[in-house]
Each structure stands twice: as structure tokens, then as C-alpha cells.
C-alpha positions, 0 to 999 in steps of 0.5 A, spaced: 540 788 933 543 791 939 547 797 938 555 796 937 561 800 938 562 800 931 555 803 931 557 809 935 563 810 931 558 811 925 553 815 929 559 820 931 561 820 924 554 822 921 553 827 927 560 830 925 558 831 918 562 825 915 559 823 908 565 818 906 570 814 908 575 812 904 579 805 904 579 797 903 575 792 906 578 787 911 575 782 916 577 786 922 573 792 919 567 787 918 563 790 924 564 797 921 562 796 914 556 793 916 554 799 920 556 803 914 551 799 910 546 799 915 546 807 916 545 808 909 548 815 910 555 814 909 558 812 902 564 807 902 569 809 897 573 803 896 580 804 893 585 799 891 591 802 895 590 804 902 595 810 901 590 813 896 585 813 901 589 817 906 591 822 900 584 822 898 581 824 905 586 829 905 583 833 899 576 832 902 578 835 908 581 841 905 575 842 900 569 841 905 573 845 910 572 840 916 575 833 917 575 827 913 576 819 914 580 813 912 580 806 914 585 800 913 584 793 916 589 790 921 596 790 920 598 791 912 592 794 911 592 800 916 600 800 915 599 802 907 595 809 910 602 811 913 605 815 907 598 819 905 597 820 913 604 823 913 602 828 908 596 830 911 599 831 918 605 835 915 600 839 911 596 840 917 590 837 914 585 834 919 584 827 918 581 821 922 584 814 920 581 808 923 586 803 924 583 796 925 587 791 929 587 784 930 583 781 936 584 784 942 585 777 946 591 776 941 595 782 942 602 781 944 601 773 942 605 775 935 598 773 932 597 773 924 598 780 921 600 783 928 603 790 928 603 795 934 599 801 930 599 805 937 607 806 936 607 806 928 603 812 927 606 816 933 610 820 928 604 822 923 599 824 928 597 828 934 593 822 937 593 815 937 590 810 942 587 803 942 580 802 944 580 796 948 573 797 952 566 799 950 566 804 955 571 808 951 566 809 946 564 814 943 568 819 948 574 816 944 572 818 937 570 825 940 577 826 943 580 823 937 576 828 932 577 834 937 585 833 937 585 833 929 581 839 928 584 843 934 591 841 932 590 841 924 593 834 923 591 826 923 588 822 929 588 815 929 583 810 932 586 803 933 580 799 933 580 791 934 575 787 930 572 784 936 571 790 940 568 794 934 562 788 934 561 788 942 554 791 944 555 798 947 549 802 950 552 809 950 549 814 946 553 819 942 553 827 944 549 832 939 556 836 938 561 831 936 567 836 936 568 843 937 571 848 932 574 854 935 576 861 931 580 865 936 583 871 934 591 870 935 595 876 934 602 879 938 601 884 944 601 891 942 608 892 945 610 886 940 607 890 934 610 896 936 617 893 936 615 890 929 613 896 926 619 900 928 623 895 924 618 896 918 618 904 919 626 904 919 627 899 913 629 902 906 628 895 902 623 891 905 621 884 902 615 880 904 615 872 904 608 869 904 606 862 905 600 858 906 598 861 913 596 867 909 590 864 906 584 869 907 589 875 908 589 877 901 586 884 902 590 885 908 597 883 904 595 888 898 594 894 903 601 892 907 605 891 900 602 898 898 604 901 905 611 898 905 612 899 898 614 892 898 615 886 893 612 880 895 615 873 894 610 867 894 612 860 897 609 855 893 603 853 898 601 860 898 601 860 890 593 859 890 591 864 895 596 870 893 598 870 886 592 873 883 590 880 883 597 882 886 601 887 883 606 886 888 608 879 886 615 877 884 614 870 883 617 864 887 624 863 890 627 856 892 629 850 887 623 851 883 622 859 883 624 865 879 631 869 879 626 875 881 624 872 887 631 870 889 633 877 888 628 881 891 629 877 898 637 877 897 637 885 896 632 886 902 635 890 908 628 887 912 625 881 910 618 880 913 616 872 913 608 871 914 605 865 915 611 861 911 615 855 914 620 856 907 625 850 908 631 852 904 636 856 908 640 857 902 635 862 899 635 867 905 639 873 905 645 873 910 645 881 912 638 883 912 633 884 918 629 877 918 622 878 922 617 872 922 610 872 924 607 865 924 601 862 928 605 856 930 610 859 935 615 853 935 616 855 927 619 861 929 627 862 927 628 854 925 629 856 918 633 863 919 636 867 924 631 872 926 631 879 929 624 878 931 619 872 931 612 873 933 606 869 934 599 871 931 594 870 925 597 873 919 590 877 917 589 879 924 596 881 926 597 886 919 590 889 921 593 890 928 600 893 926 597 898 921 596 904 926 603 903 928 606 904 921 608 911 920 613 912 915 612 913 908 617 908 903 620 910 896 617 905 891 624 904 888 625 897 891 618 895 889 619 897 882 625 894 880 623 887 882 616 887 879 619 890 873 624 884 873 619 879 874 615 881 868 621 880 864 622 873 867 615 872 866 616 873 859 622 869 858 618 863 861 612 864 857 617 864 851 618 857 853 611 855 853 611 854 845 609 848 841 610 847 833 606 842 829 611 836 827 616 838 832 617 833 837 617 832 843 612 836 846 615 841 851 612 840 858 611 848 859 607 848 853 602 842 856 601 846 862 600 853 859 594 850 855 591 846 861 591 853 865 588 856 859 583 851 857 581 849 864 575 852 868 575 858 872 574 854 878 578 848 876 582 844 882 589 842 880 593 836 883 600 835 881 605 830 882 612 832 885 618 833 881 618 837 875 610 837 875 610 841 881 615 846 877 611 846 871 605 847 876 608 853 880 610 856 873 605 856 869 598 854 872 594 861 873 591 862 880 585 866 880 582 866 887 577 860 885 582 855 883 585 850 887 592 847 887 594 841 891 600 837 891 605 834 896 609 840 897 611 839 904 612 831 905 614 831 897 612 824 896 611 821 889 604 819 886 600 824 890 596 827 884 591 822 882 589 820 889 588 827 891 584 828 885 580 822 887 578 826 894 577 832 890 572 829 885 568 825 891 567 832 895 565 836 889 563 831 883 560 837 878 567 841 879 573 840 874 578 836 877 585 835 873 591 831 875 598 833 873 601 826 873 608 824 872 609 817 868 613 815 874 608 817 879 602 814 876 605 808 875 606 807 882 599 807 884 596 806 877 591 801 880 587 806 882 585 808 875 580 803 877 577 807 883 576 812 878 572 808 873 568 804 878 566 810 882 564 814 875 569 820 877 570 825 871 577 826 873 582 828 868 588 825 869 594 828 864 600 824 864 607 828 863 610 822 859 617 822 858 619 815 860 623 817 866 624 820 873 626 826 870 627 830 876 632 825 879 635 825 872 636 833 873 639 832 880 644 827 878 646 832 872 647 837 877 651 833 882 655 831 876 652 823 876 650 820 870 643 818 870 642 811 873 636 807 874 631 813 872 629 810 865 622 808 865 619 803 859 612 805 859 606 802 855 601 806 851 598 809 857 592 811 853 591 804 851 592 801 858 586 806 860 582 804 855 582 797 858 580 799 864 574 803 861 577 810 861 577 814 855 584 814 853 587 819 849 595 819 846 598 825 843 605 826 841 605 832 836 605 839 839 600 841 833 595 836 836 595 838 843 590 843 844 585 840 841 586 833 845 586 837 851 580 841 849 577 834 848 579 831 854 576 837 858 570 837 855 569 829 855 563 827 860 567 822 864 574 820 866 579 821 861 587 819 861 591 824 857 597 821 855 602 826 853 609 825 850 613 830 853 621 832 852 625 828 857 631 833 856 627 839 859 632 843 863 629 846 869 634 851 872 633 854 879 633 862 880 641 862 881 646 857 879 652 856 884 659 854 883 657 847 885 652 846 880 656 849 875 661 844 876 657 838 877 653 839 870 660 840 867 662 834 870 656 830 868 657 833 860 665 830 861 662 823 864 657 823 858 662 824 853 667 819 856 661 814 856 659 815 849 653 818 850 655 825 847 648 824 843 645 826 850 648 833 850 646 834 843 639 832 845 639 837 851 642 843 847 636 842 841 631 841 846 633 847 850 636 852 846 632 851 839 625 852 840 
């Protein structure tokens, strides 16, 4: 059989080390799937929704420390990839999406399923081009993958089905893409200027994010030198929270009062590898200094005194010789002590008493953290699940935590867990799923069953879109459209061939979690948790207080006073 464009594509992927492609088959992908079949070296992970394919590819890329691939058939098929690709792109994850297209001679004729993917994918990719001739292959694959790797994001290769089947006599290069690791740090003059502000600072606080990955030791040394508390942005949690005597927790909407005050009381705030977006949580009077590998991020969240471009690890190492002043530890000790008190308060909320329903979500999350394996991979849905994961999952340098922390989309946890388990079949993978998020892409429980993935899907079932309810309460609105009428999700899972466990009593929870984690195969653990759990931000402002009071007044006037009683019972009387 003559070599085809699709064969060159698959050969390029093989040379790039690709082991899996996530997607759904379709006639426009026939030539690609046939090439996958004939190669026998790439696994096709058939999902039930292409959005799942993109999310799974993203987790695969992070865990394999390389690039991953997803695919969608023409028109609606590849459009379903977009939400997952947006998430990968905003999280700076290298993913190649193969967007199959209508026959090339029909482009522009309003043909069946016609879209313009070269336009539709522009906002969620660094590279998107249409293949129209055989001479473009395999060079176009190299260009696409190099863009994704070098710029850390998504590339989209638009491939008409007929072009994929054409004969092509080119050969793929030995090296399909090139990974480079340049050392990027500020100039000596810039480092001297940064050191001048740090030497003169009396109360210095660090705000550290995902860009600090690989710089744990350097950051501990820096905090010790500056006697600085460290506030950790959510995406930095897995890289910085462990073995860290300087941590004062998170700030922001899901953070702690200790993290909030450590920033607000600083006279110098040093931002390292973070693009923390909430401007209302930045201090107004402090000197704000920022170091980021992406210079375009400098100053877009707060007014900076100084912004520098550099890798966090190498910047700190180069900065040390210029730090000459000894600092007092009063600022550090104050906020670390505050954090310990906050931590005690949070842990007091993570309790359960046999027979006292419903189960507090904090209790469930803490049990999961306590019983999970040392190198477990956690994924969490957005909303309150992100909140509980941030507050109660303990990181140790081996565990991983994935979520939709930048894009903030529903239903990410289970798809990301699929990608994690495909990448590392023997590792424990736990999805913290909301009932709303799970039901949005519930069909892909069948993917877990079909591919025999031992994912543990833990559903925080509160019959509501609970974070939206909290936002409505805070703004003074009565909850509308947030109630979910769920079936017994454990029974649904059993019907799909997955072990289902349902828990309603706190006294049965620990044994149920242990059973789920020890089970040799996929499990859905359906846990009925408290709908009225309050998740307070680190600081309540007047608008929030006013809004909450307004909500209570409206609830009483609308005959829903029993809701107020439930809220009080759930949160004041453990």
C-alpha cells in the first residue's frame, strides 16, 4: 500500500514519542484511524465526547512531560474539542489537536458540516493551519508541534479527509521537534535594582505560583534570607506547599485570612511565577515587584514598582549575592502563627459524627487526603470542589493536583482523570467531581469502563450547583436554577459496569473511602454532602455583608425561612 499523508502524520507522532491519541472516530478521520491501526504502535483512546479528549490530552502532556494529541472529525466533531483546548492553552500545556475537515474540493461551498476551523481555533492556539497539499507534509507537523512545545500551548492541524488519504513520497525527519531549555534571568543591573528594594524592605511577603515549579529549595532559601512569609497561588500549591515552614496559605476567593493579611500588611510584595488575577487582593501601598518568564504578564494585575523577565529558579540563584541586609523575623512569625490558627480552625470543620447527616464536604476531602496513596493524582472540578481541594488536600512533593484553575470550566475533573490514568495506569487517580460537573459529561464513565481504567470518581453530591448558590447569596439573590434532581449515581455507575458505592452517613464514610481506594478497578463513590455549607472568603467586605443580609431578608419574605435554619445548623453546630 502506498504511503499516505496520514501515514506521515502517524510516523511523525511516533518519532515524537506519542503513545496515545484521544478522540472520536468519524469518516473524515478514516485515513488517520487506518494508519493508526496499521502502525499498531499508537493507542486510540475512544471517548464519548471530544471535550473529554482535549482535557485528557492536557493531563497526559503534563504527566509525560511532553506533547499529547487529541482528534476530532469534521465540523461538530472538532468543535467539541474547543473548551478542553482552551483550558490546555490557558494552562500553557503543549497539545496537538488534529481537526479533520470536509473534502478539500468542497471548502467554501456550504458543504455538510462545514465550519472554518482555521478561524474558530485561533483564540485557543498558537498555531492553526489547513493542510491542502501533500507537499506540506510532514513539515507542517513539525511546525505545529514545535509551536506547541516552544510556546507551551495548543497547535491545531486542520486536515481534510481526502488530503489525509493522498499518496505522499516524503519522509519524516529523525527529530520531529526540538525541546530547548535556555537559562532566562534578568541582567545584573536589573538584579541589583531588585535587591535594593528587598534589602530596604521591612515586611516582605512572597506571592508564588505555578512558575515556581522546580524552585522549591531556592524559594525556601530566599524566604529564610528575607524572613518572608510565602502566600501560595492555587496552581503553585502542589509545588510549594510541602516542607514549607514559611507558608501562610492561599489568598483570594478560596484563600485564608492569613494569606490575605500577609500580603496586605507587607511593605514589599514579591510576585514570583504567578499571574494571580484578583486585583482586589493586592495591597494598595506596598512596593510590588514581579518576576515572570513571560514579560507580557508584567504589571497586568497590579501597578508594579519593578517588573523583570526571568525563570524563577535561576533568577533567585543570581539574586542571592546582591542580598546583603539581615531582616528581622517579626513579620514572618506573626503571619505563620496566624496561619497555624487558621489551619486549626479549618481542621475543626472537617469532622463527621455517625448518624449526623449530611456529610460535610471538608470531612470527605480530608479523609480522601489522609487515605490516598503517597503519589496519588487528584483532579478537581471547579467551584466548591476547588475550594475543598485547596484547603484540605495535602501535597507532599509526589502528589499532583489538576483542575481548570485558569479557564474555570465545569466538568474537567473526570476527563483529566482519564488522561492521568491512561498515562500512568498503575498510579492512584482520584477525581473530585461535583454532581453538576459529572452529569455534564457523564457519558464518559463509559470510557473509564471500556478502557478498564481504575479511576476513583468521588462525587460530592449536594443536588445543586453549590458555588453558584453561594455567589447568589453573597450578591443578595435568591437561588434560582441551581437545584439538581439527581438519581442514585452509584446505581447509574453499576449500570455502566463500574462499582458504585453510596454513602449518606458520616459514620460509614471512612470505610467506604478505603473500600473505593483499595478496589482493583474503577469506582464511583456517591457521597451525599451538605448543600448549605458556607465557604467564606478570607475577608468579608461591606458589599458581601450587605448582599448576604439582603438574601436572608428575601428568603424570609418568600417563605423560605427554613433555609436559614438549615444554614445555621450546618455551619454553626458541628
